[in-house]
Structure formats: structure tokens, C-alpha cells
N, C-alpha and C positions, 0 to 999 in steps of 0.2 A: 216440021221445023221445031215445034215445041217438044216433041218426043225426043228428037236428037239432042236438044238442049238439056233435057232432063237426064238423058243417058250420059252426056258429057259431064254434067255436074256429079253424077254418081261415080263416074270414073275418077274424077278429081277427089271426091270424098274418100274413096277407097285408097287412093294414092297417099293422101294425107295421113289416114289412119295407119297404114303400113309403115310409113316413114316415122311417125310418132312412136310406134311400137319399137322399132329398132333403136331410135335415139334414146327413148326412155330406158330401155333395157341396158344400153351401153353406158349412159351417164347418170341415170336417175332422173326423176321428174323435175326436181327443183333446179338442177344444173343444166337442164335442156331449155333452150330458148325457142320461141316460136319461129324466129328467123332461121335457126338451124333445121327445124322440121321442114320449113318451106324449101330450103335449099335441097334437103334430102328427097323431098317429094317432087322437086322440079316445078314448084308453083310459087306464086307471090304470097307475101304475108296477108294481103287483102283476100286472097282465095281462102286462106285458113279462117280468117274472121267471118267470111261469108257463111261458113259451115259451123264454126265453133266459137263460142264466146271466149273461152279461155282453156288452159291446160286441164282443168278439172273435167270439162265436157269431153275433151279428148280421151281421158282415162275412162270415163263412163261409157263412151262409145266403143272403146276397145273391149271392155268387159262385156258389153251387150253383144258385140259381134261373136265372141267366143262362146257365149252362153246360149245363142240361138238354137244349136242342136240339142241342148238339154231341156228346152222348154216343153216338148211333148211329154216326156217322162215326169217332169216336175208337175205339170198340170194334171196328168193322169193320177198321180199319187194323192192329189187333193180333190179329185172328182168323186162326188158321192155316188155316182153310178158305176164307178170302177170296182169290180168284184175283188180285186187283189191289189189294194193300194200299197201294202207292205212289200209285195213283190216288185211293184213299180219303183218304190223307194230304194230297194236293194239294187235294181238295175241302174238307177240314177247314181248311186254311190259308186258302183263298179265303173260306170262310164266316166265319172269325174276323175277317179284315180288313173284309169287307163289313158284318158285323153291328155292329162298333164304329162304322163310318162312317154307318150308316143307322138304327140302332135307338137312340133316345134313352136307354132304360133301360140298355142295354149300355154305351153311351158314358159315362153317369154312373157306373156301377159301375167301369168301367175308370179313369175319372178319380179315383175314390176310392182305388183300389188303387195307382195310380202316383203321384198327386200330393197325396192327402189322407190318407195312411196314415203316421202318426207313431208310431215305436216308443219311446214314453215309458215311464217306470217304472210308471205306473199302468195301462199296457196291455201288461204283460209277456207275457201269454198270446197277444197278437196276433202278436208276433214269432215265437213258437214255432209258432203255427198257420200263418203264412206260410212258415216254413222247411219244415214238413211238406208243405204244398201244393206248393211248388216241387220238393221231392224226388220227390214222386209224379208231377209233370208231367214231370220229366226221365226218370223210369223209364218212363212210358208212351210217350214219344217214342222212347226206346231200344228198347222192344219193337216199336214200329211199324217202325223202321228194320231191326231184326233180321228181322222178318217179310218185309220187302221184299228183303233180302239172300237169304233162303232161297228166295224166288220168282224169283231171278235178275234183279231189277229194279235192284239197286244192287250195287256192287263187293263181291266176297266178302271182301276184306281191308279193308273200311271200319272205321275206328276208331269203334265204336258209342258209347263213353262221350264222346269228344270231339265227335263229330258231333251227338249228341243235345243237348249243351249249346250248340253253335253254332246249331242250329235254334231252341232256346228263346231264346237271346240275340237272334237275328234277329227273332223275333216280338215280344218285349218291347221291343226297340230301336225297331222301326218304330212300334209303338203309343205308346210313351212320347213319341217325337219328334212324331208326328202330333197327339196330344192337346194338346201344348204349342204346336206351331207347325203348324196344319193347312193354312195357305196354301202353295201351291206343289206340293201333291200331292193329286190326286183319289184318295183311298184306295179308294173303291168301284170306280172305273174301272181302277185299277192293281192290284187284288187278285190277278188271275191272273198278271200280270207278276211281282209280288213272290213269289208261290208258286213260279212256275217258276224264279226266281232261286235260291230255297232248294234246289230239287231239282237244278238244274244244279251248285250247289256240292257237293252230296252225290255226284253222279255223276262229276264231273270233277276235283275238287281233289286233287292228289297229297298235300297236307298232311294230308288226312283219312284216309289209308291207314296201316295198321299196318306194312306192309312197308317 
């Protein structure tokens, strides 16, 4: 009985997330009410509050759901026992670009985060949540780069703080532009080219050295 109850709760959780994804993508986060999400999910508002405190938690859960497949590569790039952390980072970058271009769910969630995410007063927690997410993202990239430096794959005098933010900005810039203006760039076909461009910048740019 307990197992069946947990399974039913997980089904409801997934229904709410999927409904929120579609509603947020269609109307934006601030213009979507929890009541609308409940109707789209076929559940009560009480069911939403059982799983999520507010819309900020819904957004966080959406991002977590699409990021789960990326975690093994991300963790491998930071693992000190990984012999090829830079290769793992490259695979991660390629996967990020290709998933946004080929997976409708990932594309919708990316569209929400880049173009439907309004930091209004009634969504104050959302801004704080996004700030925490971006700090963690920067930190993880910096750890990956540090690991690659330690393995001799990147210059030993690489400015890790600046470089991690350049990588982050490169990723978000490509995705933001492609989501808004997808014509002119086959993101799936050019995923490896873009990833190699990032790595070339890290290897070769004198501006990214501390010396």
C-alpha cells in the first residue's frame, strides 16, 4: 500500500511538472497561476502545494529534471580520478547544445529560463534561486577546468575564475541567441565545432592567463 501511494505521488509530481512546463512556456512564469497549472495537470491546487511551495520550486524542479542526464559527464569532468577531464567537459558541452536543439522538453525549459523568466516582486524567490544556480554552475565549471589544468590538459597559469565565467557566458550566449533566432545555425550539426571553439579559447587565449 505504501509503495502504491508513493508511486501515485510520483505520477502526480510528474504530471504537475509537465503541465507547468507547458504553461510557463506558453505564458511566462509570472503570468501563469498555480490554478492554471492545476487545471492543466488535472489535479487540485492542494496537490501542487503538497509537492511545491511556490512557482520558484517548480522552475527548479523542471531544470533539475532536464539536467539529470548531464550529471554523469559533469561529475566525471570534476573527478580527480578521471584521466581525461577536458574530454568529459567537451562531451558535456556537445551534449548540452545537441539536447537543446533536438529534445522538445529541454528546448521548452531552456526557453522558459532564457525568455519567459521574469524577476517580478511576487517571484522574489525565483531571482534568489537563479543566482544560487548560476553560482553553482560557475563553481562546477571552475572545478572542471582546475582538474584539466592538474592533468596537464590546460595551461597551468589559466585564470580559472575568469575562464569559468567565459565558458558559462559562451554556453548561455549561444543558447539564448539560438532560441530566439534559430535560423542560420544548425545547432545539432555545429555542437562539436562550438565545443571545440570553447576549448581552443581556454588553451590558446593569452588574455585568460594569470601571468
